[in-house]
C-alpha positions as CSV (number, residue, x, y, z in Angstrom):
1,M,23.5,8.0,66.0
2,V,27.1,7.0,65.6
3,E,27.7,5.3,62.2
4,K,29.2,1.8,62.2
5,L,32.4,1.0,60.4
6,K,31.7,-1.5,57.6
7,S,35.2,-2.3,56.3
8,L,38.9,-1.8,56.7
9,E,39.0,0.1,53.4
10,Q,36.4,2.5,54.8
11,F,38.5,3.1,57.9
12,K,41.6,3.9,55.7
13,E,39.5,6.3,53.5
14,L,37.8,8.0,56.5
15,K,41.0,8.7,58.4
16,K,42.7,10.2,55.4
17,E,40.3,13.2,55.1
18,G,38.3,15.2,57.5
19,K,38.0,15.1,61.3
20,H,37.0,11.8,62.9
21,I,36.6,10.2,66.3
22,F,36.7,6.4,66.1
23,L,35.0,4.7,69.0
24,F,36.3,1.2,69.6
25,S,33.7,-0.8,71.4
26,A,31.8,-4.1,71.6
27,D,28.1,-5.1,72.2
28,W,29.1,-7.3,75.2
29,C,31.2,-4.6,77.0
30,P,29.3,-3.1,80.0
31,D,31.6,0.0,80.2
32,C,30.9,0.6,76.5
33,R,27.1,0.4,77.1
34,F,27.5,2.8,80.0
35,I,28.5,5.6,77.6
36,D,25.8,4.9,74.9
37,P,23.2,7.3,76.4
38,I,25.7,10.2,76.5
39,L,27.2,9.7,73.0
40,P,24.5,11.7,71.1
41,E,25.1,14.7,73.3
42,I,28.9,14.4,72.9
43,E,28.4,14.2,69.1
44,K,26.3,17.3,69.2
45,T,28.9,19.2,71.3
46,F,31.7,18.2,68.9
47,S,29.8,18.3,65.6
48,D,32.9,19.3,63.7
49,Y,34.0,15.6,64.1
50,R,32.4,12.6,62.5
51,F,31.9,9.8,65.0
52,V,32.5,6.2,63.8
53,Y,31.8,3.1,65.9
54,I,34.3,0.2,65.4
55,D,33.3,-3.1,66.7
56,R,36.4,-4.6,68.3
57,D,35.3,-8.2,67.6
58,D,34.7,-7.4,63.9
59,F,38.0,-5.5,63.5
60,I,40.4,-7.3,66.0
61,D,43.4,-7.1,63.5
62,L,42.9,-3.3,63.2
63,C,42.8,-3.0,67.0
64,I,46.1,-4.9,67.3
65,E,47.6,-2.8,64.6
66,L,46.5,0.4,66.4
67,D,47.4,-0.8,69.9
68,I,43.8,-0.6,71.1
69,F,43.9,-3.2,73.9
70,G,41.1,-1.9,76.0
71,I,37.5,-0.7,75.3
72,P,35.8,1.6,75.2
73,S,38.6,3.6,73.5
74,F,38.7,6.7,71.3
75,L,41.1,7.5,68.5
76,A,41.0,10.9,66.8
77,Y,42.2,11.7,63.3
78,E,42.3,14.8,61.1
79,D,43.4,14.5,57.4
80,G,45.4,11.3,57.9
81,K,47.2,12.5,61.1
82,E,46.4,11.0,64.5
83,L,45.4,13.9,66.8
84,G,45.1,11.8,70.0
85,R,43.9,8.7,71.7
86,F,42.0,7.9,74.9
87,V,42.7,4.2,75.2
88,S,42.2,2.2,78.3
89,K,39.9,-0.5,79.6
90,Q,38.4,1.8,82.3
91,R,34.9,3.1,82.2
92,K,34.8,6.6,80.9
93,T,32.7,9.5,82.1
94,K,31.1,12.2,79.9
95,A,33.4,14.7,81.4
96,Q,36.5,12.6,80.6
97,I,35.4,12.1,77.0
98,E,34.6,15.8,76.5
99,E,38.0,16.7,78.1
100,F,39.8,14.4,75.7
101,I,38.0,15.7,72.6
102,G,38.2,19.3,73.8
103,G,41.9,19.0,74.3
104,L,42.6,17.8,70.7
105,V,44.6,20.3,68.6
């Protein structure tokens, strides 16, 4: 199960160290709910990353700061450096998400 971000401070700490995939989402978003069933499998495939769910409504200022204007969106960090972003308001397939994460260097 993807852990849920609790605070802005936690986000800043997490992105500084280790490999993380931040999933920007919201409970009311149908395209976000569409990927829920496939997330555990994606987490297992890319177990070297820690997956963190960020509720867009709870962290709207963070979304603005990071230019996350569509959900579901993914942001990848390793040791403080942004590795890549898959940001759009389109529905995402398992293959597209795996291609994004697999292509991170």
